[in-house]
C-alpha positions as CSV (number, residue, x, y, z in Angstrom):
1,M,31.3,2.5,-22.4
2,T,28.2,4.6,-23.0
3,R,25.0,3.4,-21.8
4,K,21.5,4.0,-22.0
5,I,20.0,5.5,-19.2
6,E,16.5,4.4,-18.2
7,I,14.6,7.1,-16.1
8,I,11.6,5.2,-14.1
9,P,8.9,7.2,-12.0
10,A,8.1,5.6,-8.8
11,V,4.8,5.5,-7.1
12,L,4.3,4.7,-3.4
13,P,0.3,4.7,-3.2
14,H,-1.7,4.9,0.0
15,D,-4.6,3.9,-1.9
16,F,-5.6,2.8,-5.6
17,A,-7.0,6.3,-6.3
18,E,-3.6,7.9,-5.4
19,L,-2.0,5.0,-7.8
20,E,-4.3,6.0,-10.5
21,D,-3.9,9.8,-10.3
22,K,0.2,9.6,-10.4
23,I,0.2,7.3,-13.3
24,S,-2.2,9.1,-15.3
25,S,-0.1,12.1,-15.1
26,I,2.7,10.6,-16.8
27,V,1.2,7.9,-18.8
28,G,2.9,7.8,-22.6
29,M,6.1,9.6,-21.4
30,V,7.7,6.7,-20.1
31,K,7.9,2.9,-20.8
32,T,8.0,1.7,-17.4
33,V,6.8,2.9,-13.9
34,Q,8.0,1.1,-10.3
35,I,5.1,0.6,-8.1
36,D,6.7,0.6,-4.6
37,V,4.4,-1.6,-2.4
38,C,4.9,-2.5,1.4
39,D,3.6,-4.7,3.7
40,G,4.0,-2.7,7.1
41,Q,6.3,-5.6,8.5
42,F,9.5,-5.0,6.5
43,T,8.7,-1.8,6.0
44,P,7.1,0.6,9.0
45,Q,3.9,1.0,7.2
46,A,1.9,-0.5,4.7
47,S,1.0,0.8,1.3
48,W,-1.7,-0.3,-1.4
49,P,-2.6,-2.9,-1.6
50,Y,-1.4,-4.2,1.7
51,R,-2.6,-1.4,3.9
52,K,-6.2,-2.7,4.0
53,P,-8.0,-5.4,1.9
54,D,-8.5,-4.0,-1.5
55,E,-11.3,-4.9,-3.8
56,N,-9.3,-3.1,-6.7
57,F,-6.4,-5.4,-6.4
58,R,-8.8,-8.5,-6.1
59,K,-10.2,-7.4,-9.4
60,I,-6.8,-7.1,-10.9
61,L,-6.0,-10.5,-9.8
62,D,-9.1,-12.0,-11.1
63,E,-8.1,-10.3,-14.6
64,E,-11.4,-8.2,-14.3
65,N,-9.1,-5.1,-14.4
66,G,-5.6,-4.1,-15.0
67,L,-3.1,-1.8,-13.5
68,P,-3.9,1.7,-14.4
69,G,-2.3,2.5,-17.7
70,W,-1.5,-1.0,-18.3
71,E,-2.1,-0.6,-22.2
72,K,0.7,1.7,-22.3
73,L,2.9,0.8,-19.5
74,D,5.3,-1.9,-18.1
75,F,5.5,-2.3,-14.4
76,E,8.5,-3.0,-12.0
77,I,6.9,-3.7,-8.6
78,D,9.6,-2.8,-5.9
79,L,8.3,-5.6,-3.3
80,M,9.6,-4.1,0.2
81,A,7.9,-7.2,2.2
82,N,8.7,-10.4,4.1
83,R,8.0,-13.8,2.8
84,P,8.4,-12.6,-0.8
85,E,7.9,-16.2,-1.9
86,E,4.2,-16.0,-0.8
87,L,3.8,-13.0,-2.8
88,V,5.4,-13.2,-6.3
89,A,3.0,-15.2,-8.0
90,D,0.2,-12.3,-7.3
91,W,2.3,-9.4,-9.1
92,L,3.3,-11.9,-11.8
93,K,-0.6,-12.4,-12.4
94,A,-1.1,-8.6,-12.1
95,G,1.1,-8.0,-14.9
96,A,4.3,-7.1,-13.4
97,A,7.1,-7.0,-16.0
98,R,10.0,-6.5,-13.3
99,L,10.0,-7.6,-9.8
100,V,12.6,-6.2,-7.1
101,I,13.1,-8.6,-4.3
102,H,15.1,-6.9,-1.2
103,A,18.0,-9.0,0.0
104,E,17.2,-8.3,3.5
105,S,13.7,-9.3,3.7
106,N,12.9,-12.5,5.7
107,G,11.6,-15.3,3.5
108,D,12.9,-17.8,1.0
109,I,14.6,-15.3,-1.4
110,A,15.9,-18.1,-3.6
111,K,12.6,-19.5,-3.9
112,A,10.9,-16.4,-4.7
113,I,13.3,-16.0,-7.5
114,A,13.1,-19.2,-8.9
115,A,9.4,-19.0,-8.8
116,V,9.1,-15.8,-11.2
117,E,12.4,-15.8,-12.8
118,N,11.6,-17.4,-16.3
119,D,8.5,-15.2,-16.5
120,L,9.8,-11.7,-15.6
121,E,12.9,-9.6,-14.9
122,V,13.8,-10.1,-11.5
123,G,16.4,-7.7,-9.5
124,L,17.8,-7.8,-5.9
125,A,17.9,-4.6,-4.0
126,L,20.4,-3.8,-1.6
127,N,20.3,-1.2,1.2
128,I,23.6,1.2,1.6
129,E,25.2,-0.8,4.2
130,M,24.6,-4.2,2.7
131,P,27.9,-6.1,1.4
132,L,28.3,-7.2,-2.1
133,E,29.2,-10.6,-1.0
134,I,25.4,-11.2,-0.4
135,L,24.9,-11.2,-4.4
136,E,27.2,-13.9,-4.9
137,P,24.8,-17.1,-4.6
138,R,22.1,-15.3,-6.8
139,I,23.7,-13.2,-9.2
140,S,23.0,-15.9,-12.1
141,Q,19.5,-15.7,-11.3
142,I,19.0,-12.0,-11.4
143,K,18.8,-9.3,-14.4
144,F,19.5,-6.1,-12.2
145,I,20.8,-4.9,-9.0
146,Q,18.8,-2.1,-7.4
147,C,21.0,0.0,-4.9
148,M,18.9,1.9,-2.5
149,G,19.9,5.6,-2.0
150,I,18.2,6.2,1.4
151,D,18.8,5.0,4.8
152,K,15.2,3.9,5.5
153,I,13.3,2.3,2.9
154,G,9.5,2.5,2.7
155,F,9.3,6.3,2.4
156,Q,9.6,8.8,-0.4
157,G,11.3,12.2,0.2
158,R,14.1,10.9,2.5
159,D,17.3,12.4,2.1
160,F,19.9,10.9,-0.5
161,D,23.0,9.0,1.1
162,S,26.0,9.7,-1.0
163,K,27.6,6.9,0.0
164,V,25.5,4.9,-2.8
165,I,27.6,6.4,-5.4
166,A,30.7,4.7,-4.4
167,K,28.8,1.5,-4.1
168,V,27.4,1.7,-7.7
169,G,30.8,2.1,-8.9
170,L,32.2,-1.2,-7.1
171,I,29.2,-3.0,-8.5
172,R,29.7,-1.8,-12.1
173,E,33.7,-2.6,-11.5
174,K,32.7,-6.2,-10.5
175,Y,29.8,-6.9,-12.6
176,P,30.7,-5.1,-15.9
177,E,27.6,-6.2,-17.6
178,M,25.1,-5.8,-14.8
179,I,22.1,-3.6,-15.3
180,I,22.2,-1.5,-12.0
181,S,19.2,0.8,-10.7
182,V,19.2,3.4,-8.0
183,D,16.3,4.2,-6.0
184,G,15.9,6.6,-3.5
185,G,16.6,10.2,-3.0
186,V,17.8,10.6,-6.8
187,S,17.2,14.1,-7.7
188,L,18.7,16.5,-10.9
189,E,21.5,17.5,-8.5
190,N,23.0,13.7,-7.8
191,A,21.9,12.3,-10.9
192,A,24.7,12.8,-13.0
193,G,27.0,11.5,-10.6
194,L,25.2,8.2,-10.3
195,I,25.3,8.0,-14.0
196,E,29.1,8.6,-14.1
197,A,29.6,5.8,-11.5
198,G,27.8,3.3,-13.7
199,A,23.9,3.5,-12.8
200,S,21.9,2.0,-15.7
201,R,18.3,3.1,-14.2
202,L,17.2,5.9,-12.0
203,V,14.0,5.3,-10.2
204,I,12.5,8.6,-9.1
205,G,9.5,9.5,-7.0
206,S,9.5,12.5,-5.0
207,A,11.6,14.6,-7.3
208,I,8.9,13.9,-9.8
209,F,5.6,13.7,-8.1
210,E,6.1,16.3,-5.2
211,S,7.4,19.0,-7.6
212,D,5.3,21.7,-8.8
213,N,5.2,20.4,-12.5
214,P,5.8,16.6,-12.4
215,V,5.7,16.5,-16.1
216,E,8.5,19.3,-16.9
217,A,10.6,17.6,-13.9
218,L,10.3,14.1,-15.7
219,N,11.3,15.8,-18.9
220,Q,14.1,17.3,-17.2
221,F,15.3,13.7,-16.1
222,K,14.9,12.3,-19.5
223,K,17.2,14.8,-21.0
224,M,20.4,13.3,-18.8
């Protein structure tokens, strides 16, 4: 089966200024950008907007402003946070089109999914060692599965773990129609193997934004 592969640049912003800067460099080149948000509890470090109180996020929630580039982009929020049921409504209000909830996070994941599943596209993220059986109770609620390609989440630039390629293959075999996204360590060197294994979406952070030319790097991925 031939699949259309979606390339999704990922930004893990220290602050709102970094988010604006990185999104402005690729706006118009893709349909969707992933914003990685870390609460500093589920992850070792917090990122925007949870690193410290942020007036920009308040203005977005109050609909005074939008996320950077909102006129031309859809946003996928990778919610690396505990108690996602307490946070999902904010991201729906902020304009998210997709939301990723991590299966290992503490809290009421079923409640979090149920709160927004009729309003946006919800995916469940699995770390490399997590068994596929955890998907069974929630498979009817989610629209995609995000396989993490690194051993520790909440960081960009970590080494890719090739075990995720086999995991993608197992998910594709078990759920032939499911959208499978891979996030973490994706590069031009491993992208073809992930696509061959069954990936539908490649989420790419450092291989784009830490390259000498982010626009050219993104174009290279888009040619795949």
